[in-house]
C-alpha positions as CSV (number, residue, x, y, z in Angstrom):
1,M,0.1,0.0,0.0
2,T,1.4,3.5,-0.9
3,D,1.0,6.6,0.5
4,D,-0.2,9.0,-2.3
5,T,-0.3,12.2,0.1
6,P,1.8,15.0,-1.1
7,P,4.7,15.9,0.8
8,N,3.6,19.6,1.2
9,D,0.1,18.7,2.3
10,T,-0.5,20.5,5.4
11,P,-3.3,22.3,7.0
12,N,-2.1,25.7,5.6
13,N,-1.5,24.2,2.2
14,P,-4.0,21.7,1.2
15,P,-4.0,20.3,-2.3
16,P,-6.6,21.0,-4.7
17,A,-9.6,18.9,-4.1
18,A,-10.2,16.1,-6.6
19,G,-12.5,17.1,-9.5
20,T,-12.3,20.9,-8.4
21,P,-12.8,23.0,-11.6
22,E,-10.8,25.9,-10.1
23,A,-7.7,26.0,-7.7
24,P,-8.7,26.9,-4.1
25,T,-8.5,30.5,-3.3
26,R,-5.9,32.1,-1.0
27,C,-6.3,35.4,1.1
28,G,-4.4,37.3,3.5
29,L,-3.3,40.7,5.1
30,V,-0.2,42.2,4.2
31,A,1.0,45.2,6.3
32,V,3.2,48.1,4.7
33,V,5.2,49.6,7.2
34,G,8.1,52.0,7.4
35,A,9.5,55.5,8.2
36,P,7.9,58.5,6.7
37,N,8.3,59.1,3.0
38,A,9.7,55.5,2.4
39,G,7.2,55.2,-0.5
40,K,4.6,53.0,1.3
41,S,1.5,54.8,-0.3
42,T,3.0,54.9,-3.8
43,L,3.7,51.2,-3.7
44,V,0.1,50.3,-2.4
45,N,-1.4,52.6,-5.1
46,R,0.9,51.0,-7.8
47,L,-0.1,47.6,-6.9
48,A,-3.7,48.4,-6.6
49,G,-3.6,50.2,-10.0
50,S,-5.6,53.0,-8.6
51,K,-5.4,55.7,-6.1
52,V,-6.1,54.2,-2.6
53,S,-3.8,56.5,-0.5
54,I,-2.9,60.0,-1.0
55,V,0.6,60.7,-1.7
56,S,2.8,63.8,-1.4
57,P,6.6,64.6,-1.0
58,K,5.8,65.5,2.6
59,P,6.3,63.1,5.6
60,Q,3.3,61.6,7.5
61,T,0.9,62.0,4.6
62,T,-0.8,58.9,5.6
63,R,-2.6,59.4,8.8
64,F,-4.5,56.1,9.1
65,R,-4.7,52.4,8.0
66,I,-6.1,52.1,4.5
67,R,-6.7,48.7,2.9
68,A,-6.4,48.0,-0.7
69,V,-7.9,44.9,-2.3
70,V,-5.3,43.5,-5.0
71,M,-6.0,40.2,-6.9
72,Q,-3.1,38.0,-8.2
73,D,-4.7,35.0,-10.0
74,R,-6.9,33.1,-7.2
75,T,-5.3,34.9,-4.3
76,Q,-6.6,38.2,-2.8
77,I,-3.8,40.1,-1.2
78,V,-5.2,42.7,1.2
79,L,-2.6,45.5,1.7
80,T,-2.7,47.6,4.7
81,D,-1.1,50.9,4.1
82,T,0.0,52.4,7.5
83,P,1.1,55.7,8.7
84,G,4.8,56.4,8.6
85,I,6.3,55.4,12.2
86,F,8.0,58.3,14.0
87,A,8.4,59.8,17.4
88,P,5.1,60.9,18.5
89,R,4.5,64.2,20.3
90,R,0.9,65.1,19.7
91,R,-2.3,62.7,20.6
92,L,-2.6,62.8,16.8
93,D,1.1,61.8,16.3
94,R,0.5,58.9,18.9
95,A,-2.9,57.6,17.2
96,M,-1.0,57.4,13.8
97,V,2.0,55.3,15.1
98,A,-0.5,53.1,17.0
99,A,-2.4,52.4,13.9
100,A,0.7,51.7,12.2
101,W,1.8,49.0,14.6
102,E,-1.6,47.5,14.8
103,G,-1.7,47.0,11.1
104,A,1.6,45.1,11.3
105,Q,0.3,43.0,14.2
106,D,-2.8,41.9,12.3
107,A,-1.0,40.7,9.4
108,D,-0.2,37.5,7.8
109,V,2.9,39.1,6.3
110,A,4.5,42.5,7.0
111,L,6.6,44.5,4.4
112,L,9.3,46.7,5.9
113,I,9.7,49.5,3.2
114,V,13.2,51.2,3.5
115,D,14.1,54.0,1.2
116,A,17.2,52.8,-0.5
117,R,18.9,56.1,-0.9
118,A,18.4,56.8,2.8
119,G,19.8,53.5,4.2
120,M,19.9,52.5,7.7
121,T,18.6,55.7,9.4
122,E,17.7,56.0,13.2
123,A,13.9,55.9,12.4
124,V,14.6,52.4,10.5
125,E,16.7,51.0,13.2
126,S,14.3,52.0,15.6
127,I,11.4,50.3,13.7
128,I,13.4,46.9,13.3
129,S,13.9,47.0,17.0
130,V,10.2,46.7,17.5
131,L,9.8,44.3,14.6
132,K,12.3,41.8,16.3
133,R,9.4,41.2,18.9
134,S,6.9,40.5,16.3
135,K,5.7,36.8,15.4
136,V,4.7,38.0,12.0
137,P,6.9,37.2,9.0
138,I,8.9,40.2,7.9
139,W,10.0,41.0,4.3
140,L,12.4,43.7,3.6
141,V,11.5,45.8,0.5
142,L,14.3,48.3,-0.6
143,N,12.4,50.8,-2.5
144,K,13.9,53.4,-4.9
145,S,16.7,51.2,-5.4
146,D,16.7,52.3,-9.1
147,L,18.1,55.7,-7.8
148,I,21.4,54.4,-6.3
149,D,24.4,52.3,-7.5
150,T,23.8,48.8,-7.4
151,K,27.2,48.5,-5.6
152,R,25.5,50.0,-2.4
153,L,22.4,47.7,-2.2
154,L,24.1,44.5,-1.2
155,P,26.0,45.9,1.6
156,L,22.8,47.9,2.7
157,T,20.9,44.6,2.4
158,A,23.6,42.7,4.5
159,T,23.5,45.6,7.3
160,L,19.7,45.5,7.6
161,N,19.7,41.5,7.8
162,E,22.1,41.9,10.7
163,Q,19.7,43.7,12.4
164,L,16.8,41.4,11.7
165,S,16.8,38.1,9.9
166,F,14.2,38.9,7.2
167,E,12.2,36.1,5.4
168,E,12.6,37.6,2.0
169,T,14.2,40.6,0.5
170,F,13.1,42.6,-2.4
171,M,14.6,45.6,-4.4
172,I,12.0,47.5,-6.3
173,S,10.9,51.1,-7.4
174,A,7.5,51.6,-6.6
175,E,7.3,54.9,-8.7
176,K,8.5,52.9,-11.8
177,G,7.1,49.5,-11.1
178,D,10.4,47.7,-11.2
179,G,10.3,44.5,-9.4
180,L,6.7,44.6,-8.4
181,D,5.8,41.5,-10.3
182,R,8.2,39.4,-8.4
183,L,7.0,40.6,-5.2
184,M,3.3,39.9,-5.8
185,T,4.1,36.5,-7.2
186,A,5.9,35.8,-3.9
187,L,3.1,37.3,-1.7
188,A,0.4,35.3,-3.7
189,A,2.3,32.0,-3.0
190,R,3.0,33.0,0.6
191,L,-0.3,33.7,2.0
192,P,-2.7,31.0,3.4
193,Y,-5.5,29.3,1.6
194,G,-9.1,30.7,2.6
195,P,-12.0,32.5,1.3
196,W,-11.7,36.1,0.0
197,L,-12.5,38.9,2.5
198,F,-13.8,41.4,-0.1
199,P,-15.6,41.2,-3.5
200,E,-13.4,40.6,-6.5
201,D,-14.3,43.9,-7.9
202,E,-13.7,46.0,-4.6
203,L,-10.5,48.3,-4.6
204,S,-10.6,49.5,-1.0
205,D,-12.3,49.5,2.4
206,L,-12.2,53.5,2.6
207,P,-15.5,55.1,2.4
208,E,-16.2,57.5,-0.2
209,R,-16.8,60.3,2.3
210,M,-13.3,59.7,3.9
211,L,-11.9,59.4,0.4
212,A,-13.2,62.9,-0.5
213,A,-11.6,64.4,2.7
214,E,-8.4,62.7,2.0
215,I,-8.1,63.9,-1.7
216,V,-8.8,67.6,-0.4
217,R,-6.0,66.8,2.2
218,E,-3.8,65.9,-0.5
219,Q,-4.2,69.1,-2.4
220,I,-3.5,71.0,1.0
221,L,-0.3,69.0,1.2
222,R,0.7,70.0,-2.1
223,Q,-0.5,73.5,-2.5
224,T,0.6,74.5,0.9
225,H,4.1,74.8,2.8
226,E,5.5,75.1,6.2
227,E,3.6,74.3,9.1
228,V,0.2,74.5,7.5
229,P,-0.3,70.8,5.9
230,H,0.5,69.1,9.1
231,H,-1.6,71.2,11.1
232,A,-4.7,70.6,9.1
233,T,-7.4,67.9,8.9
234,V,-10.4,67.7,6.7
235,E,-13.9,66.2,7.3
236,T,-16.7,65.6,5.0
237,E,-19.5,67.1,6.4
238,Q,-22.3,66.5,3.8
239,W,-22.6,64.0,0.8
240,Q,-25.8,64.6,-1.3
241,E,-26.6,62.5,-4.4
242,R,-28.3,64.3,-7.2
243,R,-30.9,63.2,-9.5
244,D,-28.6,63.9,-12.5
245,G,-25.9,61.2,-11.2
246,S,-23.7,64.1,-9.7
247,V,-22.9,64.5,-6.3
248,R,-22.4,67.6,-3.9
249,I,-19.5,67.3,-1.3
250,D,-19.1,69.7,1.5
251,C,-16.0,69.4,3.3
252,T,-14.6,71.5,6.3
253,I,-10.9,72.1,6.7
254,Y,-9.9,72.7,10.4
255,V,-6.5,74.5,11.2
256,G,-5.0,75.2,14.5
257,R,-4.3,79.0,14.1
258,A,-5.8,82.1,12.5
259,T,-2.6,82.5,10.4
260,Q,-3.0,78.8,9.0
261,K,-6.5,79.7,8.0
262,A,-5.3,82.8,6.2
263,I,-2.4,81.1,4.2
264,L,-5.1,78.4,3.3
265,I,-7.9,80.9,2.1
266,G,-5.2,83.0,0.1
267,D,-5.5,86.4,-1.4
268,G,-9.3,86.8,-2.3
269,G,-9.8,83.0,-1.5
270,S,-7.4,82.0,-4.5
271,K,-5.7,79.2,-2.5
272,V,-8.6,77.4,-1.2
273,K,-10.2,78.0,-4.7
274,E,-7.2,76.2,-6.3
275,I,-7.4,73.5,-3.7
276,G,-11.0,72.7,-4.7
277,R,-10.4,72.9,-8.2
278,R,-7.7,70.3,-8.2
279,A,-9.4,68.1,-5.5
280,R,-12.5,68.2,-7.5
281,A,-11.0,67.0,-10.8
282,E,-9.4,64.1,-9.1
283,L,-12.4,63.1,-7.4
284,E,-14.4,63.1,-10.7
285,K,-11.6,60.9,-12.1
286,L,-11.9,58.6,-9.1
287,L,-15.7,58.4,-8.8
288,E,-16.3,58.7,-12.6
289,R,-18.9,61.4,-12.3
290,R,-19.4,65.1,-11.9
291,V,-18.5,66.3,-8.5
292,H,-19.8,69.7,-7.0
293,L,-17.0,70.3,-4.1
294,F,-17.6,73.0,-1.5
295,L,-14.9,73.7,1.0
296,N,-15.0,75.6,4.5
297,V,-11.9,76.6,6.4
298,K,-12.3,76.8,10.2
299,E,-9.8,77.7,12.8
300,R,-9.9,75.1,15.8
301,Q,-7.3,75.4,18.2
302,G,-5.9,72.0,19.3
303,W,-7.7,69.8,17.0
304,D,-5.0,67.4,16.9
305,E,-5.7,66.7,20.7
306,E,-9.5,66.1,20.3
307,R,-10.6,62.5,20.5
308,A,-13.6,63.2,18.5
309,R,-11.5,64.7,15.7
310,L,-9.1,61.9,15.7
311,R,-12.2,59.5,15.3
312,A,-13.7,61.5,12.5
313,I,-10.6,61.1,10.5
314,G,-10.4,57.2,11.2
315,L,-8.1,57.0,14.0
316,D,-8.4,55.4,17.5
317,D,-7.4,57.4,20.5
318,A,-4.1,56.3,21.6
319,G,-4.2,58.3,24.8
């Protein structure tokens, strides 16, 4: 009598059932963590094939966890874009960092995204020190690797692996798409068998009201400078469907000081009009319909210490 059981037949890797017309499905959560400006949101958007997270050249652009649904053959990869991990000062900062670590703890695999140009920074070293205590498999992803000499990549990889023995290492360019096919194939093979968590055609778990607020905040990040971007938040106050298929969206921008409000409004309302114009164009592209966007700017000192404001932007209070 012979044993016909395949050598890799484990509870986590069952073989396809006899007579099954399609291969079994896989599904899992993949946390994307790293220091601010490592390129996490750019990577998630590129893999999703659509804008899921806002991006800007400024650090701390992402403020809460956003899940993007990516299909790879019969595998559903649920990418969790997390805020950049940094030393927190405000309640907002603490909530952002807590969201990042919670995203990593809940995952089947965590990707540590490292800016290859910056290399082993204090921020990366600090993140690795925490990841050492994690039971989640950690993969190293060196982003922007196309921007440095390849001779520097191997020593950097060795230095990082001395700090933490990564299960896998990938060298990519999220901006150009280099190396992403290999990363996706490896992730699809690594995730456990199981039913999909989201419909096949769903791109993200981000509600449209929060998407609108984030798109407006993205333009604030891009159109203003100095202290304004990181001391502003946006909430969608009203979402009204219209009979002609268009939608009216009313958003309020909160800032901490009167000077920030004046900068956001601009001479004769020029700045806030430009922010609204660009945000509306982006929303029309994403929602695939006409958008009537109305922005209101309010001064609210200490909003970044208010529990209600943090909950409104999708963050749990971190104390």
